[in-house]
Each structure stands twice: as structure tokens, then as C-alpha cells.
TORMIMAR-199116 format. One record per residue (C-alpha): residue number from 1; residue in three letters; x, y, z. Coordinates in nm, 2 decimals, padded with zeros to 4 digits. Layout:
- NUM, ala, X, Y, Z .
...
This chain:
- 1, unk, 00.01, -01.21, 03.07 .
- 2, unk, 00.20, -01.04, 03.34 .
- 3, unk, 00.42, -00.75, 03.22 .
- 4, unk, 00.77, -00.86, 03.13 .
- 5, unk, 00.93, -00.53, 03.21 .
- 6, unk, 00.88, -00.28, 03.49 .
- 7, unk, 00.81, 00.08, 03.41 .
- 8, unk, 01.12, 00.30, 03.36 .
- 9, unk, 01.18, 00.61, 03.56 .
- 10, unk, 00.99, 00.92, 03.46 .
- 11, unk, 01.30, 01.09, 03.33 .
- 12, unk, 01.40, 01.04, 02.97 .
- 13, unk, 01.71, 00.84, 02.86 .
- 14, unk, 02.00, 01.06, 02.74 .
- 15, unk, 01.96, 01.12, 02.36 .
- 16, unk, 02.22, 01.01, 02.12 .
- 17, unk, 02.53, 01.24, 02.06 .
- 18, unk, 02.37, 01.36, 01.73 .
- 19, unk, 02.05, 01.45, 01.90 .
- 20, unk, 02.14, 01.82, 01.95 .
- 21, unk, 02.22, 01.85, 01.58 .
- 22, unk, 01.90, 01.68, 01.50 .
- 23, unk, 01.71, 01.92, 01.71 .
- 24, unk, 01.86, 02.22, 01.53 .
- 25, unk, 01.77, 02.06, 01.19 .
- 26, unk, 01.41, 01.99, 01.30 .
- 27, unk, 01.37, 02.34, 01.44 .
- 28, unk, 01.49, 02.49, 01.11 .
- 29, unk, 01.28, 02.27, 00.90 .
- 30, unk, 00.96, 02.34, 01.09 .
- 31, unk, 01.02, 02.71, 01.18 .
- 32, unk, 00.71, 02.81, 00.99 .
- 33, unk, 00.48, 02.55, 01.15 .
- 34, unk, 00.27, 02.61, 01.46 .
- 35, unk, 00.29, 02.32, 01.71 .
- 36, unk, 00.14, 02.07, 01.78 .
- 37, unk, 00.25, 01.87, 01.47 .
- 38, unk, 00.44, 01.55, 01.39 .
- 39, unk, 00.73, 01.47, 01.16 .
- 40, unk, 00.92, 01.18, 01.02 .
- 41, unk, 01.29, 01.21, 00.96 .
- 42, unk, 01.33, 01.04, 00.62 .
- 43, unk, 01.70, 00.97, 00.66 .
- 44, unk, 01.63, 00.78, 00.99 .
- 45, unk, 01.32, 00.61, 00.84 .
- 46, unk, 01.51, 00.48, 00.54 .
- 47, unk, 01.81, 00.38, 00.75 .
- 48, unk, 01.58, 00.18, 00.98 .
- 49, unk, 01.41, 00.01, 00.68 .
- 50, unk, 01.75, -00.09, 00.54 .
- 51, unk, 01.85, -00.23, 00.88 .
- 52, unk, 01.54, -00.44, 00.90 .
- 53, unk, 01.62, -00.58, 00.55 .
- 54, unk, 01.98, -00.65, 00.66 .
- 55, unk, 01.87, -00.83, 00.97 .
- 56, unk, 01.62, -01.04, 00.77 .
- 57, unk, 01.91, -01.17, 00.56 .
- 58, unk, 01.72, -01.24, 00.24 .
- 59, unk, 01.38, -01.33, 00.40 .
- 60, unk, 01.11, -01.10, 00.28 .
- 61, unk, 00.98, -00.85, 00.53 .
- 62, unk, 00.60, -00.79, 00.55 .
- 63, unk, 00.55, -00.44, 00.68 .
- 64, unk, 00.30, -00.41, 00.98 .
- 65, unk, 00.07, -00.12, 00.89 .
- 66, unk, -00.04, -00.06, 01.25 .
- 67, unk, 00.31, 00.06, 01.32 .
- 68, unk, 00.30, 00.31, 01.04 .
- 69, unk, -00.07, 00.41, 00.97 .
- 70, unk, 00.03, 00.63, 00.68 .
- 71, unk, -00.04, 00.51, 00.32 .
- 72, unk, 00.23, 00.72, 00.15 .
- 73, unk, 00.50, 00.58, 00.38 .
- 74, unk, 00.37, 00.23, 00.34 .
- 75, unk, 00.40, 00.27, -00.03 .
- 76, unk, 00.75, 00.40, 00.00 .
- 77, unk, 00.85, 00.10, 00.21 .
- 78, unk, 00.70, -00.14, -00.03 .
- 79, unk, 00.91, 00.00, -00.31 .
- 80, unk, 01.23, -00.09, -00.13 .
- 81, unk, 01.41, -00.41, -00.20 .
- 82, unk, 01.35, -00.67, 00.07 .
- 83, unk, 00.99, -00.57, 00.16 .
- 84, unk, 00.69, -00.76, 00.03 .
- 85, unk, 00.33, -00.72, 00.14 .
- 86, unk, 00.14, -00.55, 00.42 .
- 87, unk, 00.02, -00.69, 00.75 .
- 88, unk, -00.30, -00.50, 00.83 .
- 89, unk, -00.47, -00.48, 01.16 .
- 90, unk, -00.84, -00.48, 01.06 .
- 91, unk, -01.04, -00.61, 00.77 .
- 92, unk, -01.18, -00.27, 00.67 .
- 93, unk, -00.83, -00.14, 00.67 .
- 94, unk, -00.71, -00.43, 00.45 .
- 95, unk, -00.99, -00.37, 00.20 .
- 96, unk, -00.90, 00.00, 00.18 .
- 97, unk, -00.53, -00.07, 00.13 .
- 98, unk, -00.62, -00.33, -00.14 .
- 99, unk, -00.85, -00.08, -00.31 .
- 100, unk, -00.56, 00.17, -00.31 .
- 101, unk, -00.34, -00.07, -00.50 .
- 102, unk, -00.17, -00.28, -00.23 .
- 103, unk, -00.18, -00.62, -00.39 .
- 104, unk, -00.08, -00.84, -00.09 .
- 105, unk, -00.25, -00.77, 00.24 .
- 106, unk, -00.26, -01.01, 00.53 .
- 107, unk, -00.51, -00.92, 00.80 .
- 108, unk, -00.34, -01.01, 01.12 .
- 109, unk, -00.64, -01.05, 01.35 .
- 110, unk, -00.98, -01.22, 01.31 .
- 111, unk, -01.27, -01.00, 01.22 .
- 112, unk, -01.63, -00.99, 01.31 .
- 113, unk, -01.72, -00.72, 01.06 .
- 114, unk, -02.00, -00.87, 00.85 .
- 115, unk, -02.02, -00.58, 00.61 .
- 116, unk, -01.65, -00.60, 00.53 .
- 117, unk, -01.67, -00.98, 00.47 .
- 118, unk, -01.96, -00.91, 00.23 .
- 119, unk, -01.76, -00.65, 00.04 .
- 120, unk, -01.46, -00.89, 00.02 .
- 121, unk, -01.66, -01.18, -00.10 .
- 122, unk, -01.84, -00.97, -00.36 .
- 123, unk, -01.52, -00.84, -00.52 .
- 124, unk, -01.29, -01.08, -00.69 .
- 125, unk, -01.01, -00.83, -00.71 .
- 126, unk, -01.02, -00.76, -00.34 .
- 127, unk, -01.05, -01.12, -00.26 .
- 128, unk, -00.73, -01.20, -00.46 .
- 129, unk, -00.54, -00.93, -00.26 .
- 130, unk, -00.66, -00.98, 00.10 .
- 131, unk, -00.60, -01.28, 00.33 .
- 132, unk, -00.82, -01.31, 00.64 .
- 133, unk, -00.71, -01.46, 00.97 .
- 134, unk, -00.88, -01.75, 01.16 .
- 135, unk, -00.80, -01.97, 01.46 .
- 136, unk, -01.14, -02.13, 01.52 .
- 137, unk, -01.40, -02.29, 01.29 .
- 138, unk, -01.66, -02.06, 01.46 .
- 139, unk, -01.50, -01.77, 01.27 .
- 140, unk, -01.56, -01.96, 00.95 .
- 141, unk, -01.92, -02.00, 01.05 .
- 142, unk, -01.95, -01.63, 01.11 .
- 143, unk, -01.81, -01.55, 00.77 .
- 144, unk, -02.04, -01.80, 00.60 .
- 145, unk, -02.34, -01.64, 00.77 .
- 146, unk, -02.23, -01.29, 00.67 .
- 147, unk, -02.18, -01.37, 00.30 .
- 148, unk, -02.47, -01.62, 00.26 .
- 149, unk, -02.66, -01.38, 00.02 .
- 150, unk, -02.35, -01.28, -00.18 .
- 151, unk, -02.38, -01.42, -00.54 .
- 152, unk, -02.14, -01.47, -00.71 .
- 153, unk, -01.91, -01.53, -00.42 .
- 154, unk, -01.53, -01.49, -00.46 .
- 155, unk, -01.30, -01.75, -00.30 .
- 156, unk, -01.16, -01.62, 00.03 .
- 157, unk, -00.79, -01.65, 00.12 .
- 158, unk, -00.74, -01.78, 00.47 .
- 159, unk, -00.44, -01.78, 00.71 .
- 160, unk, -00.44, -01.98, 01.04 .
- 161, unk, -00.29, -01.81, 01.35 .
- 162, unk, -00.08, -02.01, 01.59 .
- 163, unk, -00.02, -01.95, 01.96 .
- 164, unk, 00.34, -01.87, 02.03 .
- 165, unk, 00.34, -01.83, 02.41 .
- 166, unk, 00.59, -02.02, 02.63 .
- 167, unk, 00.41, -02.25, 02.88 .
- 168, unk, 00.68, -02.43, 03.09 .
- 169, unk, 00.61, -02.64, 03.39 .
- 170, unk, 00.33, -02.83, 03.22 .
- 171, unk, 00.14, -02.51, 03.12 .
- 172, unk, 00.13, -02.37, 03.48 .
- 173, unk, 00.32, -02.07, 03.36 .
- 174, unk, 00.21, -01.86, 03.06 .
- 175, unk, 00.45, -01.62, 02.91 .
- 176, unk, 00.33, -01.44, 02.59 .
- 177, unk, 00.03, -01.28, 02.44 .
- 178, unk, -00.32, -01.44, 02.47 .
- 179, unk, -00.39, -01.48, 02.10 .
- 180, unk, -00.47, -01.80, 01.92 .
- 181, unk, -00.59, -02.12, 02.11 .
- 182, unk, -00.40, -02.34, 01.86 .
- 183, unk, -00.07, -02.47, 02.00 .
- 184, unk, 00.00, -02.82, 01.87 .
- 185, unk, 00.04, -02.96, 01.52 .
- 186, unk, -00.28, -03.16, 01.56 .
- 187, unk, -00.48, -02.85, 01.67 .
- 188, unk, -00.36, -02.64, 01.38 .
- 189, unk, -00.41, -02.92, 01.13 .
- 190, unk, -00.77, -02.97, 01.24 .
- 191, unk, -00.85, -02.60, 01.17 .
- 192, unk, -00.65, -02.62, 00.84 .
- 193, unk, -00.87, -02.91, 00.74 .
- 194, unk, -01.18, -02.72, 00.84 .
- 195, unk, -01.07, -02.44, 00.61 .
- 196, unk, -00.99, -02.67, 00.31 .
- 197, unk, -01.31, -02.86, 00.36 .
- 198, unk, -01.54, -02.56, 00.31 .
- 199, unk, -01.64, -02.44, -00.03 .
- 200, unk, -01.53, -02.09, -00.10 .
- 201, unk, -01.23, -02.09, 00.13 .
- 202, unk, -00.86, -02.15, 00.04 .
- 203, unk, -00.59, -02.21, 00.30 .
- 204, unk, -00.28, -02.00, 00.20 .
- 205, unk, -00.07, -01.94, 00.50 .
- 206, unk, 00.02, -01.97, 00.87 .
- 207, unk, 00.11, -01.69, 01.11 .
- 208, unk, 00.29, -01.70, 01.45 .
- 209, unk, 00.38, -01.37, 01.62 .
- 210, unk, 00.61, -01.42, 01.92 .
- 211, unk, 00.52, -01.09, 02.10 .
- 212, unk, 00.71, -01.18, 02.42 .
- 213, unk, 01.03, -01.20, 02.21 .
- 214, unk, 00.98, -00.96, 01.93 .
- 215, unk, 00.81, -00.68, 02.13 .
- 216, unk, 01.00, -00.69, 02.46 .
- 217, unk, 01.35, -00.53, 02.48 .
- 218, unk, 01.61, -00.77, 02.62 .
- 219, unk, 01.84, -00.51, 02.76 .
- 220, unk, 01.64, -00.29, 03.00 .
- 221, unk, 01.87, -00.02, 03.14 .
- 222, unk, 01.99, -00.05, 03.50 .
- 223, unk, 01.86, -00.41, 03.54 .
- 224, unk, 02.14, -00.63, 03.45 .
- 225, unk, 02.02, -00.94, 03.64 .
- 226, unk, 01.67, -00.91, 03.51 .
- 227, unk, 01.81, -00.87, 03.16 .
- 228, unk, 02.00, -01.20, 03.19 .
- 229, unk, 01.68, -01.37, 03.31 .
- 230, unk, 01.48, -01.22, 03.03 .
- 231, unk, 01.72, -01.32, 02.76 .
- 232, unk, 01.74, -01.68, 02.90 .
- 233, unk, 01.36, -01.69, 02.89 .
- 234, unk, 01.34, -01.56, 02.54 .
- 235, unk, 01.61, -01.80, 02.42 .
- 236, unk, 01.43, -02.10, 02.57 .
- 237, unk, 01.10, -01.99, 02.44 .
- 238, unk, 01.24, -01.92, 02.09 .
- 239, unk, 01.40, -02.27, 02.07 .
- 240, unk, 01.07, -02.43, 02.18 .
- 241, unk, 00.87, -02.23, 01.93 .
- 242, unk, 01.11, -02.30, 01.64 .
- 243, unk, 01.07, -02.67, 01.69 .
- 244, unk, 00.69, -02.65, 01.74 .
- 245, unk, 00.65, -02.42, 01.44 .
- 246, unk, 00.84, -02.65, 01.21 .
- 247, unk, 00.63, -02.95, 01.33 .
- 248, unk, 00.31, -02.75, 01.26 .
- 249, unk, 00.42, -02.65, 00.91 .
- 250, unk, 00.50, -03.02, 00.83 .
- 251, unk, 00.16, -03.12, 00.96 .
- 252, unk, -00.03, -02.86, 00.76 .
- 253, unk, 00.16, -02.91, 00.44 .
- 254, unk, 00.03, -03.26, 00.43 .
- 255, unk, -00.32, -03.11, 00.40 .
- 256, unk, -00.23, -02.87, 00.12 .
- 257, unk, 00.04, -02.63, 00.00 .
- 258, unk, 00.11, -02.30, 00.17 .
- 259, unk, 00.20, -01.97, 00.01 .
- 260, unk, 00.37, -01.83, 00.32 .
- 261, unk, 00.46, -01.89, 00.68 .
- 262, unk, 00.48, -01.56, 00.87 .
- 263, unk, 00.65, -01.50, 01.20 .
- 264, unk, 00.85, -01.25, 01.40 .
- 265, unk, 00.85, -00.88, 01.46 .
- 266, unk, 01.09, -00.59, 01.49 .
- 267, unk, 01.27, -00.73, 01.79 .
- 268, unk, 01.32, -01.08, 01.66 .
- 269, unk, 01.38, -01.04, 01.29 .
- 270, unk, 01.71, -01.22, 01.26 .
- 271, unk, 01.62, -01.50, 01.49 .
- 272, unk, 01.28, -01.58, 01.32 .
- 273, unk, 01.42, -01.54, 00.97 .
- 274, unk, 01.68, -01.80, 01.05 .
- 275, unk, 01.41, -02.07, 01.10 .
- 276, unk, 01.39, -02.30, 00.79 .
- 277, unk, 01.01, -02.31, 00.82 .
- 278, unk, 00.97, -01.93, 00.79 .
- 279, unk, 00.91, -01.77, 00.45 .
- 280, unk, 00.86, -01.41, 00.56 .
- 281, unk, 00.89, -01.20, 00.87 .
- 282, unk, 00.68, -00.91, 00.99 .
- 283, unk, 00.81, -00.58, 01.11 .
- 284, unk, 00.69, -00.22, 01.15 .
- 285, unk, 00.78, -00.06, 01.47 .
- 286, unk, 01.15, -00.06, 01.37 .
- 287, unk, 01.07, 00.19, 01.10 .
- 288, unk, 00.97, 00.47, 01.34 .
- 289, unk, 01.18, 00.34, 01.63 .
- 290, unk, 00.95, 00.44, 01.92 .
- 291, unk, 01.09, 00.45, 02.28 .
- 292, unk, 00.98, 00.10, 02.37 .
- 293, unk, 01.22, -00.04, 02.11 .
- 294, unk, 01.53, 00.13, 02.25 .
- 295, unk, 01.66, -00.15, 02.45 .
- 296, unk, 01.76, -00.45, 02.24 .
- 297, unk, 02.09, -00.62, 02.21 .
- 298, unk, 02.05, -00.72, 01.85 .
- 299, unk, 01.99, -00.37, 01.69 .
- 300, unk, 01.98, 00.00, 01.76 .
- 301, unk, 01.74, 00.20, 01.55 .
- 302, unk, 01.72, 00.57, 01.49 .
- 303, unk, 01.43, 00.77, 01.62 .
- 304, unk, 01.24, 00.87, 01.30 .
- 305, unk, 00.89, 00.98, 01.41 .
- 306, unk, 00.86, 01.26, 01.66 .
- 307, unk, 00.59, 01.51, 01.76 .
- 308, unk, 00.64, 01.88, 01.86 .
- 309, unk, 00.46, 02.06, 02.14 .
- 310, unk, 00.48, 02.44, 02.21 .
- 311, unk, 00.60, 02.59, 02.53 .
- 312, unk, 00.31, 02.81, 02.65 .
- 313, unk, 00.40, 02.87, 03.02 .
- 314, unk, 00.70, 02.91, 03.25 .
- 315, unk, 00.56, 02.84, 03.59 .
- 316, unk, 00.89, 02.88, 03.77 .
- 317, unk, 01.26, 02.81, 03.78 .
- 318, unk, 01.34, 02.48, 03.61 .
- 319, unk, 00.99, 02.43, 03.48 .
- 320, unk, 00.80, 02.49, 03.16 .
- 321, unk, 00.45, 02.38, 03.04 .
- 322, unk, 00.38, 02.26, 02.69 .
- 323, unk, 00.03, 02.25, 02.53 .
- 324, unk, -00.12, 01.90, 02.51 .
- 325, unk, 00.09, 01.58, 02.54 .
- 326, unk, -00.15, 01.33, 02.70 .
- 327, unk, -00.08, 01.06, 02.43 .
- 328, unk, -00.03, 00.73, 02.62 .
- 329, unk, 00.03, 00.41, 02.44 .
- 330, unk, -00.17, 00.09, 02.47 .
- 331, unk, -00.07, -00.19, 02.69 .
- 332, unk, -00.02, -00.23, 03.07 .
- 333, unk, -00.05, 00.12, 03.21 .
- 334, unk, 00.28, 00.26, 03.34 .
- 335, unk, 00.54, 00.52, 03.29 .
- 336, unk, 00.68, 00.33, 03.00 .
- 337, unk, 00.36, 00.40, 02.80 .
- 338, unk, 00.41, 00.78, 02.81 .
- 339, unk, 00.57, 00.98, 02.54 .
- 340, unk, 00.94, 01.06, 02.60 .
- 341, unk, 01.04, 01.43, 02.63 .
- 342, unk, 01.33, 01.39, 02.39 .
- 343, unk, 01.47, 01.73, 02.28 .
- 344, unk, 01.61, 01.93, 02.43 .
- 345, unk, 01.78, 01.68, 02.65 .
- 346, unk, 01.73, 01.68, 03.03 .
- 347, unk, 01.36, 01.73, 03.05 .
- 348, unk, 01.13, 01.50, 03.26 .
- 349, unk, 00.77, 01.49, 03.38 .
- 350, unk, 00.64, 01.60, 03.71 .
- 351, unk, 00.56, 01.28, 03.89 .
- 352, unk, 00.22, 01.41, 04.01 .
- 353, unk, 00.11, 01.53, 03.67 .
- 354, unk, 00.30, 01.34, 03.40 .
- 355, unk, 00.16, 01.39, 03.04 .
- 356, unk, -00.17, 01.59, 03.06 .
- 357, unk, -00.47, 01.60, 02.84 .
- 358, unk, -00.43, 01.97, 02.76 .
- 359, unk, -00.11, 02.07, 02.92 .
- 360, unk, 00.21, 01.90, 03.04 .
- 361, unk, 00.46, 02.05, 03.29 .
- 362, unk, 00.82, 01.96, 03.23 .
- 363, unk, 01.11, 02.01, 03.46 .
- 364, unk, 01.49, 02.01, 03.43 .
- 365, unk, 01.78, 02.24, 03.37 .
- 366, unk, 01.69, 02.27, 03.00 .
- 367, unk, 01.37, 02.43, 03.09 .
- 368, unk, 01.54, 02.76, 03.18 .
- 369, unk, 01.67, 02.79, 02.83 .
- 370, unk, 01.32, 02.75, 02.67 .
- 371, unk, 01.11, 03.06, 02.58 .
- 372, unk, 00.74, 03.09, 02.53 .
- 373, unk, 00.67, 02.96, 02.18 .
- 374, unk, 00.98, 02.73, 02.16 .
- 375, unk, 00.93, 02.37, 02.07 .
- 376, unk, 00.98, 02.05, 02.27 .
- 377, unk, 01.02, 01.73, 02.08 .
- 378, unk, 00.87, 01.41, 02.20 .
- 379, unk, 00.89, 01.04, 02.10 .
- 380, unk, 00.58, 00.82, 02.13 .
- 381, unk, 00.61, 00.50, 02.33 .
- 382, unk, 00.48, 00.30, 02.04 .
- 383, unk, 00.49, 00.35, 01.67 .
- 384, unk, 00.18, 00.39, 01.47 .
- 385, unk, -00.04, 00.50, 01.76 .
- 386, unk, 00.12, 00.85, 01.72 .
- 387, unk, -00.08, 00.88, 01.39 .
- 388, unk, -00.41, 00.86, 01.57 .
- 389, unk, -00.33, 01.20, 01.72 .
- 390, unk, -00.22, 01.38, 01.40 .
- 391, unk, -00.38, 01.41, 01.06 .
- 392, unk, -00.05, 01.47, 00.88 .
- 393, unk, 00.32, 01.38, 00.89 .
- 394, unk, 00.57, 01.64, 00.78 .
- 395, unk, 00.86, 01.45, 00.61 .
- 396, unk, 01.19, 01.61, 00.69 .
- 397, unk, 01.50, 01.56, 00.47 .
- 398, unk, 01.80, 01.73, 00.61 .
- 399, unk, 01.68, 02.06, 00.74 .
- 400, unk, 01.37, 02.11, 00.53 .
- 401, unk, 01.03, 01.97, 00.49 .
- 402, unk, 01.01, 01.80, 00.15 .
- 403, unk, 00.65, 01.67, 00.17 .
- 404, unk, 00.35, 01.66, 00.40 .
- 405, unk, 00.14, 01.34, 00.38 .
- 406, unk, -00.18, 01.23, 00.55 .
- 407, unk, -00.20, 00.97, 00.82 .
- 408, unk, -00.49, 00.73, 00.83 .
- 409, unk, -00.67, 00.99, 01.04 .
- 410, unk, -00.60, 01.25, 00.77 .
- 411, unk, -00.75, 01.03, 00.51 .
- 412, unk, -01.07, 01.01, 00.72 .
- 413, unk, -01.01, 00.66, 00.86 .
- 414, unk, -01.02, 00.55, 01.22 .
- 415, unk, -01.01, 00.17, 01.19 .
- 416, unk, -00.97, 00.11, 01.57 .
């Protein structure tokens, strides 16, 4: 789909009033560490988790692992009231999480990993904990071929994915992610029947992630007119989806009972949870609160995950250079996919260099107060992708590090 928001300017938004105090805390807590490194502010992380639960208003929240990518933090979230289950992004990841004791894992995307399917089908414990995703009978064919020689074969739990895009004007306009091909109750019911009609498969759930609502901020700064248009689009799309999702659930439940109907994301928690057909919402980015989630009218999270880069050069007045920094986020390339120079306030990229592979020049009045060896704090544009760059997260409580935990990368896993 076409991008729903234009790239923001290269300069960073003004940090919150408490940011300077946060910077002092972070500097004290990490004084003995050599940058680059990454931290999670536990107070902010827990406050964000509590706010997701508040917004869900009693509907269980399934935590999206791709936005965390750290097993100890996933475990901490799952121990909180209001959270239930993990939404994984690959089948091998889901198997690993289940093997580590996570008892409810929904794999959010179809897989073509034949070895992972064989492992799943050969292990009754894993098969009871992991639900795979389909939206096409051809995916069932692939699974059957992959596990044809597995004996005995455990029954596989299956969820059907639903297209949530908004397609007004008779489908001539497409707004939303290109995910599932299944839009109508009849289409979803046909795949549901294909699942229930195959030996060794059990239909347990439906999923519908409205990315163009949950993942697109509805209050872009300095764009009041565009924001009104965006909110109107999201409201109309949300109303259409709520009706269509309810009709799909009614159609599928005539085929067989469902354990769950999953929807939503960090940006739409309260709206999706209010639908009567929904039994759980998914959220993950709101835990770390990356920069792409700063501009929503419904909530305001606290930046919880940051990374630190060291000042290694002072090329001239109003300019410093930090080591590394070229950590762009996935999605449509643009300035909004770059990390945000966050603390100290007032730093921005050089337009001709931006975030570099091995060095990043920064300019602004704050640069003249930085010395060689000082730390500049950044926020990633997205949430869990930060953990693909670091093998550990230092957990900060107040002005001290209370624990250092491995990321997926630190555990030796690179699932994507």
C-alpha cells in the first residue's frame, strides 16, 4: 500500500520535560559501560504495560514478540495481570518459546519451514502450545507434505488470518497491508472448512490485524488537515471492519467452536477490544514505545528502550560524531525509519549523511556541550528491531542497572 504518513523532518521532536532527568539517571546507571549498548527503563516499560491493560479494559492482551525479542522481558510481561499468550513472528521462534515454557504461542504469519513443521508434528507438547497460521488451503498442502513421514503425528492447531484492508469505491482503492486474501465471510468459512475437513488439523482461532489503524499514528505533528483526513479514514475503515469481522465470526462458528478471535495492535487496543466478536487483542510496540508510536490521540507511552552511542569526534562548531548508528527500521524507506537522536535534546542528523554504518555526525547547539567519550541516547523507529543490533539489554531501575538480559540475538537466535 502507499505510505499513510510522510517522512518527518530530520530533526528530533522535543523530548518530554522529564527527559533531562532521565538522561542524568541513564548516564549514572551506565557510567561503567562502554557504548554502544542498549537499555530498557523498567519503570517506563511497566507503566506502558499497565497502560495497555487499562486500554484493553478487561480483554486479554497477547504480547507480540517481534516488538520485544527478549525472552526474559516476555516472561515478565506474561506474569502481569491482563496479558495472556505470545504472538510469535516465525514458526521456529514459536517452537523455541514453547520449549522454553511459554504455553500459548500464536504464530502470526504462515510458514514454509518444513523442518519446523516436522518438529511440531512430532512433539505433542509443542503441538498443544503452538498455533500455526493459514489463509490458503495450499498452506495446508505444504504442511501435509512436510510431515507425511511423521509417525505418530500430533494434531496441529490452526488459526485463519483475515484481510483487514479498507477497499472503498468498489475495491479500486486499497488502504492497509497486503496480508491475507480472505475478506468475506464465505471466503473465510471455506478455508475454515478446509481445515476442519483434514485429519490432523484443528481450527482454534481467527486473526485480523488492522495495520493501517493500529500501526499508523493519527496525530502527525504539523499536519492538522492530513490528521483529520487520516482519522476519518481510520474511523470508516474501523467501522467497516467491525461489521465484517463480526459476520466472519458468525459464519465460522457455524462450522466449529473457536478458542479465540484476535485483533488489533498497540495503536487500536481500546477500539478493537470494544468489538463484541473480539476475545483478545495483540500489542507489543507499546511496551518499548519507539518513535513511530509517538503520535496517537488515544495514548502517550513512555520511551522505554534506548541505545547509547559514544562521541568519538568533534569535527567543528555545533557538530559531533558518534560511533555507529546506521540502524534503520523496516518499511517504506524515509527519514521516519531512522533512529531518533533523543538525549541530549537538540541534536539532529546532517541531511547529507544521516545515520551512518560506522559513524553518524550530529549537529545542534547541544553538540558543543558534548566531550569525547560522552554518550548520546537514541530511540529506534520501531520496537523489537533494536534487539537485532544488540545481544543484551541492560535493565535500568532508577539510576542503577539491576539486571542484564540477553536478546534473541544474545541467545544465539536470528529468526528473521
